[in-house]
mmCIF file of the N, C-alpha and C atoms, coordinates in Angstrom:
data_MODEL
# 
_entry.id   MODEL 
# 
loop_
_atom_site.group_PDB 
_atom_site.id 
_atom_site.type_symbol 
_atom_site.label_atom_id 
_atom_site.label_alt_id 
_atom_site.label_comp_id 
_atom_site.label_asym_id 
_atom_site.label_entity_id 
_atom_site.label_seq_id 
_atom_site.pdbx_PDB_ins_code 
_atom_site.Cartn_x 
_atom_site.Cartn_y 
_atom_site.Cartn_z 
_atom_site.occupancy 
_atom_site.B_iso_or_equiv 
_atom_site.pdbx_formal_charge 
_atom_site.auth_seq_id 
_atom_site.auth_comp_id 
_atom_site.auth_asym_id 
_atom_site.auth_atom_id 
_atom_site.pdbx_PDB_model_num 
ATOM 1   N N  . MET A 1 1  ? 0.845  -1.174 0.000   1.00 0.00 ? 1  MET A N  1 
ATOM 2   C CA . MET A 1 1  ? 0.000  0.000  0.000   1.00 0.00 ? 1  MET A CA 1 
ATOM 3   C C  . MET A 1 1  ? 0.894  1.243  0.000   1.00 0.00 ? 1  MET A C  1 
ATOM 4   N N  . GLU A 1 2  ? 0.461  2.265  -0.714  1.00 0.00 ? 2  GLU A N  1 
ATOM 5   C CA . GLU A 1 2  ? 1.254  3.485  -0.824  1.00 0.00 ? 2  GLU A CA 1 
ATOM 6   C C  . GLU A 1 2  ? 0.917  4.462  0.298   1.00 0.00 ? 2  GLU A C  1 
ATOM 7   N N  . ILE A 1 3  ? 1.889  5.251  0.663   1.00 0.00 ? 3  ILE A N  1 
ATOM 8   C CA . ILE A 1 3  ? 1.685  6.262  1.705   1.00 0.00 ? 3  ILE A CA 1 
ATOM 9   C C  . ILE A 1 3  ? 0.666  7.290  1.240   1.00 0.00 ? 3  ILE A C  1 
ATOM 10  N N  . TYR A 1 4  ? 0.674  7.569  -0.058  1.00 0.00 ? 4  TYR A N  1 
ATOM 11  C CA . TYR A 1 4  ? -0.232 8.574  -0.608  1.00 0.00 ? 4  TYR A CA 1 
ATOM 12  C C  . TYR A 1 4  ? -1.690 8.223  -0.323  1.00 0.00 ? 4  TYR A C  1 
ATOM 13  N N  . ASN A 1 5  ? -2.014 6.936  -0.272  1.00 0.00 ? 5  ASN A N  1 
ATOM 14  C CA . ASN A 1 5  ? -3.381 6.501  0.006   1.00 0.00 ? 5  ASN A CA 1 
ATOM 15  C C  . ASN A 1 5  ? -3.707 6.561  1.496   1.00 0.00 ? 5  ASN A C  1 
ATOM 16  N N  . LEU A 1 6  ? -2.704 6.537  2.353   1.00 0.00 ? 6  LEU A N  1 
ATOM 17  C CA . LEU A 1 6  ? -2.924 6.504  3.794   1.00 0.00 ? 6  LEU A CA 1 
ATOM 18  C C  . LEU A 1 6  ? -3.102 7.881  4.423   1.00 0.00 ? 6  LEU A C  1 
ATOM 19  N N  . ILE A 1 7  ? -2.563 8.941  3.801   1.00 0.00 ? 7  ILE A N  1 
ATOM 20  C CA . ILE A 1 7  ? -2.621 10.266 4.430   1.00 0.00 ? 7  ILE A CA 1 
ATOM 21  C C  . ILE A 1 7  ? -3.949 10.946 4.116   1.00 0.00 ? 7  ILE A C  1 
ATOM 22  N N  . ASP A 1 8  ? -4.296 11.910 4.958   1.00 0.00 ? 8  ASP A N  1 
ATOM 23  C CA . ASP A 1 8  ? -5.568 12.601 4.762   1.00 0.00 ? 8  ASP A CA 1 
ATOM 24  C C  . ASP A 1 8  ? -5.459 13.654 3.658   1.00 0.00 ? 8  ASP A C  1 
ATOM 25  N N  . ASP A 1 9  ? -6.570 14.229 3.286   1.00 0.00 ? 9  ASP A N  1 
ATOM 26  C CA . ASP A 1 9  ? -6.633 15.151 2.147   1.00 0.00 ? 9  ASP A CA 1 
ATOM 27  C C  . ASP A 1 9  ? -5.816 16.422 2.371   1.00 0.00 ? 9  ASP A C  1 
ATOM 28  N N  . ASP A 1 10 ? -5.832 16.953 3.606   1.00 0.00 ? 10 ASP A N  1 
ATOM 29  C CA . ASP A 1 10 ? -5.084 18.181 3.879   1.00 0.00 ? 10 ASP A CA 1 
ATOM 30  C C  . ASP A 1 10 ? -3.587 17.979 3.685   1.00 0.00 ? 10 ASP A C  1 
ATOM 31  N N  . THR A 1 11 ? -3.085 16.892 4.217   1.00 0.00 ? 11 THR A N  1 
ATOM 32  C CA . THR A 1 11 ? -1.659 16.603 4.080   1.00 0.00 ? 11 THR A CA 1 
ATOM 33  C C  . THR A 1 11 ? -1.304 16.334 2.623   1.00 0.00 ? 11 THR A C  1 
ATOM 34  N N  . ARG A 1 12 ? -2.182 15.675 1.905   1.00 0.00 ? 12 ARG A N  1 
ATOM 35  C CA . ARG A 1 12 ? -1.961 15.393 0.491   1.00 0.00 ? 12 ARG A CA 1 
ATOM 36  C C  . ARG A 1 12 ? -1.889 16.695 -0.316  1.00 0.00 ? 12 ARG A C  1 
ATOM 37  N N  . ASP A 1 13 ? -2.759 17.659 0.013   1.00 0.00 ? 13 ASP A N  1 
ATOM 38  C CA . ASP A 1 13 ? -2.724 18.949 -0.670  1.00 0.00 ? 13 ASP A CA 1 
ATOM 39  C C  . ASP A 1 13 ? -1.425 19.691 -0.385  1.00 0.00 ? 13 ASP A C  1 
ATOM 40  N N  . LYS A 1 14 ? -0.954 19.612 0.857   1.00 0.00 ? 14 LYS A N  1 
ATOM 41  C CA . LYS A 1 14 ? 0.309  20.267 1.200   1.00 0.00 ? 14 LYS A CA 1 
ATOM 42  C C  . LYS A 1 14 ? 1.478  19.646 0.438   1.00 0.00 ? 14 LYS A C  1 
ATOM 43  N N  . LEU A 1 15 ? 1.483  18.321 0.325   1.00 0.00 ? 15 LEU A N  1 
ATOM 44  C CA . LEU A 1 15 ? 2.544  17.645 -0.419  1.00 0.00 ? 15 LEU A CA 1 
ATOM 45  C C  . LEU A 1 15 ? 2.500  18.014 -1.902  1.00 0.00 ? 15 LEU A C  1 
ATOM 46  N N  . ASN A 1 16 ? 1.309  18.101 -2.451  1.00 0.00 ? 16 ASN A N  1 
ATOM 47  C CA . ASN A 1 16 ? 1.184  18.483 -3.858  1.00 0.00 ? 16 ASN A CA 1 
ATOM 48  C C  . ASN A 1 16 ? 1.653  19.914 -4.087  1.00 0.00 ? 16 ASN A C  1 
ATOM 49  N N  . ALA A 1 17 ? 1.410  20.788 -3.115  1.00 0.00 ? 17 ALA A N  1 
ATOM 50  C CA . ALA A 1 17 ? 1.845  22.173 -3.244  1.00 0.00 ? 17 ALA A CA 1 
ATOM 51  C C  . ALA A 1 17 ? 3.366  22.266 -3.262  1.00 0.00 ? 17 ALA A C  1 
ATOM 52  N N  . VAL A 1 18 ? 4.033  21.404 -2.523  1.00 0.00 ? 18 VAL A N  1 
ATOM 53  C CA . VAL A 1 18 ? 5.490  21.405 -2.489  1.00 0.00 ? 18 VAL A CA 1 
ATOM 54  C C  . VAL A 1 18 ? 6.054  20.933 -3.822  1.00 0.00 ? 18 VAL A C  1 
ATOM 55  N N  . HIS A 1 19 ? 5.413  19.969 -4.434  1.00 0.00 ? 19 HIS A N  1 
ATOM 56  C CA . HIS A 1 19 ? 5.929  19.380 -5.669  1.00 0.00 ? 19 HIS A CA 1 
ATOM 57  C C  . HIS A 1 19 ? 5.546  20.144 -6.928  1.00 0.00 ? 19 HIS A C  1 
ATOM 58  N N  . ARG A 1 20 ? 4.668  21.110 -6.819  1.00 0.00 ? 20 ARG A N  1 
ATOM 59  C CA . ARG A 1 20 ? 4.293  21.892 -8.001  1.00 0.00 ? 20 ARG A CA 1 
ATOM 60  C C  . ARG A 1 20 ? 5.453  22.773 -8.430  1.00 0.00 ? 20 ARG A C  1 
ATOM 61  N N  . PRO A 1 21 ? 5.650  22.926 -9.731  1.00 0.00 ? 21 PRO A N  1 
ATOM 62  C CA . PRO A 1 21 ? 6.743  23.796 -10.190 1.00 0.00 ? 21 PRO A CA 1 
ATOM 63  C C  . PRO A 1 21 ? 6.444  25.255 -9.878  1.00 0.00 ? 21 PRO A C  1 
ATOM 64  N N  . LYS A 1 22 ? 7.490  25.970 -9.563  1.00 0.00 ? 22 LYS A N  1 
ATOM 65  C CA . LYS A 1 22 ? 7.363  27.401 -9.277  1.00 0.00 ? 22 LYS A CA 1 
ATOM 66  C C  . LYS A 1 22 ? 7.220  28.174 -10.591 1.00 0.00 ? 22 LYS A C  1 
ATOM 67  N N  . HIS A 1 23 ? 6.915  29.456 -10.466 1.00 0.00 ? 23 HIS A N  1 
ATOM 68  C CA . HIS A 1 23 ? 6.804  30.294 -11.658 1.00 0.00 ? 23 HIS A CA 1 
ATOM 69  C C  . HIS A 1 23 ? 8.168  30.430 -12.302 1.00 0.00 ? 23 HIS A C  1 
ATOM 70  N N  . LYS A 1 24 ? 8.219  30.154 -13.577 1.00 0.00 ? 24 LYS A N  1 
ATOM 71  C CA . LYS A 1 24 ? 9.490  30.259 -14.277 1.00 0.00 ? 24 LYS A CA 1 
ATOM 72  C C  . LYS A 1 24 ? 9.713  31.695 -14.726 1.00 0.00 ? 24 LYS A C  1 
ATOM 73  N N  . ASN A 1 25 ? 10.970 32.046 -14.892 1.00 0.00 ? 25 ASN A N  1 
ATOM 74  C CA . ASN A 1 25 ? 11.321 33.379 -15.363 1.00 0.00 ? 25 ASN A CA 1 
ATOM 75  C C  . ASN A 1 25 ? 10.970 33.460 -16.850 1.00 0.00 ? 25 ASN A C  1 
ATOM 76  N N  . THR A 1 26 ? 10.000 34.291 -17.186 1.00 0.00 ? 26 THR A N  1 
ATOM 77  C CA . THR A 1 26 ? 9.531  34.369 -18.567 1.00 0.00 ? 26 THR A CA 1 
ATOM 78  C C  . THR A 1 26 ? 10.329 35.376 -19.387 1.00 0.00 ? 26 THR A C  1 
ATOM 79  N N  . GLU A 1 27 ? 11.227 36.099 -18.739 1.00 0.00 ? 27 GLU A N  1 
ATOM 80  C CA . GLU A 1 27 ? 12.017 37.093 -19.457 1.00 0.00 ? 27 GLU A CA 1 
ATOM 81  C C  . GLU A 1 27 ? 13.060 36.392 -20.328 1.00 0.00 ? 27 GLU A C  1 
ATOM 82  N N  . ARG A 1 28 ? 13.044 36.716 -21.614 1.00 0.00 ? 28 ARG A N  1 
ATOM 83  C CA . ARG A 1 28 ? 13.996 36.128 -22.541 1.00 0.00 ? 28 ARG A CA 1 
ATOM 84  C C  . ARG A 1 28 ? 15.197 37.049 -22.656 1.00 0.00 ? 28 ARG A C  1 
ATOM 85  N N  . LEU A 1 29 ? 16.388 36.489 -22.521 1.00 0.00 ? 29 LEU A N  1 
ATOM 86  C CA . LEU A 1 29 ? 17.601 37.281 -22.621 1.00 0.00 ? 29 LEU A CA 1 
ATOM 87  C C  . LEU A 1 29 ? 18.094 37.268 -24.059 1.00 0.00 ? 29 LEU A C  1 
ATOM 88  N N  . SER A 1 30 ? 18.564 38.412 -24.503 1.00 0.00 ? 30 SER A N  1 
ATOM 89  C CA . SER A 1 30 ? 19.075 38.506 -25.870 1.00 0.00 ? 30 SER A CA 1 
ATOM 90  C C  . SER A 1 30 ? 20.479 37.908 -25.948 1.00 0.00 ? 30 SER A C  1 
ATOM 91  N N  . LYS A 1 31 ? 20.968 37.763 -27.155 1.00 0.00 ? 31 LYS A N  1 
ATOM 92  C CA . LYS A 1 31 ? 22.299 37.184 -27.354 1.00 0.00 ? 31 LYS A CA 1 
ATOM 93  C C  . LYS A 1 31 ? 23.359 38.079 -26.724 1.00 0.00 ? 31 LYS A C  1 
ATOM 94  N N  . ARG A 1 32 ? 23.179 39.389 -26.829 1.00 0.00 ? 32 ARG A N  1 
ATOM 95  C CA . ARG A 1 32 ? 24.141 40.323 -26.242 1.00 0.00 ? 32 ARG A CA 1 
ATOM 96  C C  . ARG A 1 32 ? 24.154 40.213 -24.719 1.00 0.00 ? 32 ARG A C  1 
ATOM 97  N N  . ASP A 1 33 ? 22.977 40.064 -24.113 1.00 0.00 ? 33 ASP A N  1 
ATOM 98  C CA . ASP A 1 33 ? 22.909 39.900 -22.664 1.00 0.00 ? 33 ASP A CA 1 
ATOM 99  C C  . ASP A 1 33 ? 23.647 38.647 -22.219 1.00 0.00 ? 33 ASP A C  1 
ATOM 100 N N  . TRP A 1 34 ? 23.460 37.540 -22.959 1.00 0.00 ? 34 TRP A N  1 
ATOM 101 C CA . TRP A 1 34 ? 24.159 36.300 -22.607 1.00 0.00 ? 34 TRP A CA 1 
ATOM 102 C C  . TRP A 1 34 ? 25.662 36.462 -22.731 1.00 0.00 ? 34 TRP A C  1 
ATOM 103 N N  . GLU A 1 35 ? 26.106 37.185 -23.759 1.00 0.00 ? 35 GLU A N  1 
ATOM 104 C CA . GLU A 1 35 ? 27.544 37.402 -23.922 1.00 0.00 ? 35 GLU A CA 1 
ATOM 105 C C  . GLU A 1 35 ? 28.106 38.216 -22.774 1.00 0.00 ? 35 GLU A C  1 
ATOM 106 N N  . GLU A 1 36 ? 27.348 39.193 -22.286 1.00 0.00 ? 36 GLU A N  1 
ATOM 107 C CA . GLU A 1 36 ? 27.799 39.986 -21.149 1.00 0.00 ? 36 GLU A CA 1 
ATOM 108 C C  . GLU A 1 36 ? 27.854 39.133 -19.880 1.00 0.00 ? 36 GLU A C  1 
ATOM 109 N N  . ILE A 1 37 ? 26.870 38.263 -19.700 1.00 0.00 ? 37 ILE A N  1 
ATOM 110 C CA . ILE A 1 37 ? 26.850 37.398 -18.523 1.00 0.00 ? 37 ILE A CA 1 
ATOM 111 C C  . ILE A 1 37 ? 28.050 36.455 -18.540 1.00 0.00 ? 37 ILE A C  1 
ATOM 112 N N  . MET A 1 38 ? 28.362 35.898 -19.704 1.00 0.00 ? 38 MET A N  1 
ATOM 113 C CA . MET A 1 38 ? 29.465 34.946 -19.813 1.00 0.00 ? 38 MET A CA 1 
ATOM 114 C C  . MET A 1 38 ? 30.832 35.628 -19.801 1.00 0.00 ? 38 MET A C  1 
ATOM 115 N N  . GLY A 1 39 ? 30.865 36.946 -20.010 1.00 0.00 ? 39 GLY A N  1 
ATOM 116 C CA . GLY A 1 39 ? 32.127 37.676 -19.942 1.00 0.00 ? 39 GLY A CA 1 
ATOM 117 C C  . GLY A 1 39 ? 32.863 37.766 -21.260 1.00 0.00 ? 39 GLY A C  1 
ATOM 118 N N  . THR A 1 40 ? 32.210 37.490 -22.381 1.00 0.00 ? 40 THR A N  1 
ATOM 119 C CA . THR A 1 40 ? 32.892 37.573 -23.664 1.00 0.00 ? 40 THR A CA 1 
ATOM 120 C C  . THR A 1 40 ? 32.901 38.997 -24.207 1.00 0.00 ? 40 THR A C  1 
ATOM 121 N N  . ARG A 1 41 ? 32.079 39.865 -23.671 1.00 0.00 ? 41 ARG A N  1 
ATOM 122 C CA . ARG A 1 41 ? 32.044 41.261 -24.116 1.00 0.00 ? 41 ARG A CA 1 
ATOM 123 C C  . ARG A 1 41 ? 32.807 42.142 -23.142 1.00 0.00 ? 41 ARG A C  1 
ATOM 124 N N  . ARG A 1 42 ? 34.026 41.792 -22.859 1.00 0.00 ? 42 ARG A N  1 
ATOM 125 C CA . ARG A 1 42 ? 34.854 42.588 -21.969 1.00 0.00 ? 42 ARG A CA 1 
ATOM 126 C C  . ARG A 1 42 ? 35.903 43.324 -22.781 1.00 0.00 ? 42 ARG A C  1 
ATOM 127 N N  . ASP A 1 43 ? 36.352 44.437 -22.252 1.00 0.00 ? 43 ASP A N  1 
ATOM 128 C CA . ASP A 1 43 ? 37.410 45.186 -22.925 1.00 0.00 ? 43 ASP A CA 1 
ATOM 129 C C  . ASP A 1 43 ? 38.697 44.376 -22.906 1.00 0.00 ? 43 ASP A C  1 
ATOM 130 N N  . THR A 1 44 ? 39.435 44.479 -24.004 1.00 0.00 ? 44 THR A N  1 
ATOM 131 C CA . THR A 1 44 ? 40.740 43.823 -24.060 1.00 0.00 ? 44 THR A CA 1 
ATOM 132 C C  . THR A 1 44 ? 41.802 44.905 -24.003 1.00 0.00 ? 44 THR A C  1 
ATOM 133 N N  . PHE A 1 45 ? 42.885 44.614 -23.319 1.00 0.00 ? 45 PHE A N  1 
ATOM 134 C CA . PHE A 1 45 ? 43.950 45.582 -23.135 1.00 0.00 ? 45 PHE A CA 1 
ATOM 135 C C  . PHE A 1 45 ? 45.219 45.071 -23.785 1.00 0.00 ? 45 PHE A C  1 
ATOM 136 N N  . LYS A 1 46 ? 45.997 46.027 -24.301 1.00 0.00 ? 46 LYS A N  1 
ATOM 137 C CA . LYS A 1 46 ? 47.235 45.668 -24.973 1.00 0.00 ? 46 LYS A CA 1 
ATOM 138 C C  . LYS A 1 46 ? 48.315 46.642 -24.512 1.00 0.00 ? 46 LYS A C  1 
ATOM 139 N N  . LYS A 1 47 ? 49.491 46.114 -24.308 1.00 0.00 ? 47 LYS A N  1 
ATOM 140 C CA . LYS A 1 47 ? 50.585 46.963 -23.866 1.00 0.00 ? 47 LYS A CA 1 
ATOM 141 C C  . LYS A 1 47 ? 51.297 47.523 -25.101 1.00 0.00 ? 47 LYS A C  1 
ATOM 142 N N  . VAL A 1 48 ? 51.348 48.857 -25.199 1.00 0.00 ? 48 VAL A N  1 
ATOM 143 C CA . VAL A 1 48 ? 51.986 49.532 -26.329 1.00 0.00 ? 48 VAL A CA 1 
ATOM 144 C C  . VAL A 1 48 ? 52.953 50.575 -25.776 1.00 0.00 ? 48 VAL A C  1 
ATOM 145 N N  . ASN A 1 49 ? 54.249 50.393 -26.069 1.00 0.00 ? 49 ASN A N  1 
ATOM 146 C CA . ASN A 1 49 ? 55.285 51.321 -25.618 1.00 0.00 ? 49 ASN A CA 1 
ATOM 147 C C  . ASN A 1 49 ? 55.238 51.547 -24.105 1.00 0.00 ? 49 ASN A C  1 
ATOM 148 N N  . GLY A 1 50 ? 55.004 50.504 -23.347 1.00 0.00 ? 50 GLY A N  1 
ATOM 149 C CA . GLY A 1 50 ? 54.996 50.615 -21.897 1.00 0.00 ? 50 GLY A CA 1 
ATOM 150 C C  . GLY A 1 50 ? 53.671 51.072 -21.313 1.00 0.00 ? 50 GLY A C  1 
ATOM 151 N N  . LYS A 1 51 ? 52.725 51.474 -22.160 1.00 0.00 ? 51 LYS A N  1 
ATOM 152 C CA . LYS A 1 51 ? 51.414 51.912 -21.686 1.00 0.00 ? 51 LYS A CA 1 
ATOM 153 C C  . LYS A 1 51 ? 50.401 50.803 -21.959 1.00 0.00 ? 51 LYS A C  1 
ATOM 154 N N  . VAL A 1 52 ? 49.394 50.753 -21.131 1.00 0.00 ? 52 VAL A N  1 
ATOM 155 C CA . VAL A 1 52 ? 48.327 49.769 -21.333 1.00 0.00 ? 52 VAL A CA 1 
ATOM 156 C C  . VAL A 1 52 ? 47.167 50.495 -21.998 1.00 0.00 ? 52 VAL A C  1 
ATOM 157 N N  . LYS A 1 53 ? 46.803 50.051 -23.196 1.00 0.00 ? 53 LYS A N  1 
ATOM 158 C CA . LYS A 1 53 ? 45.721 50.694 -23.940 1.00 0.00 ? 53 LYS A CA 1 
ATOM 159 C C  . LYS A 1 53 ? 44.578 49.720 -24.142 1.00 0.00 ? 53 LYS A C  1 
ATOM 160 N N  . ARG A 1 54 ? 43.406 50.283 -24.210 1.00 0.00 ? 54 ARG A N  1 
ATOM 161 C CA . ARG A 1 54 ? 42.217 49.481 -24.438 1.00 0.00 ? 54 ARG A CA 1 
ATOM 162 C C  . ARG A 1 54 ? 41.998 49.321 -25.930 1.00 0.00 ? 54 ARG A C  1 
ATOM 163 N N  . LYS A 1 55 ? 41.695 48.128 -26.351 1.00 0.00 ? 55 LYS A N  1 
ATOM 164 C CA . LYS A 1 55 ? 41.437 47.864 -27.765 1.00 0.00 ? 55 LYS A CA 1 
ATOM 165 C C  . LYS A 1 55 ? 40.040 48.224 -28.136 1.00 0.00 ? 55 LYS A C  1 
# 
C-alpha cells in the first residue's frame, strides 16, 4: 500500500503544493545579454610602448 493513500486530504494537498513547479522566469535574454553574462564582451587591453591601452 502506498503512503499517498494513507494520508488525509489536507496533508496530500500540502505535499502536492510542495511538488508543483514554481513560476518560471519568462524574461527572454538577448544574445548580447548572454555574452555579457558569460564575460565575452569585456574590454581587451594591450601593452603599447609601456602603456596599457584598451582595444
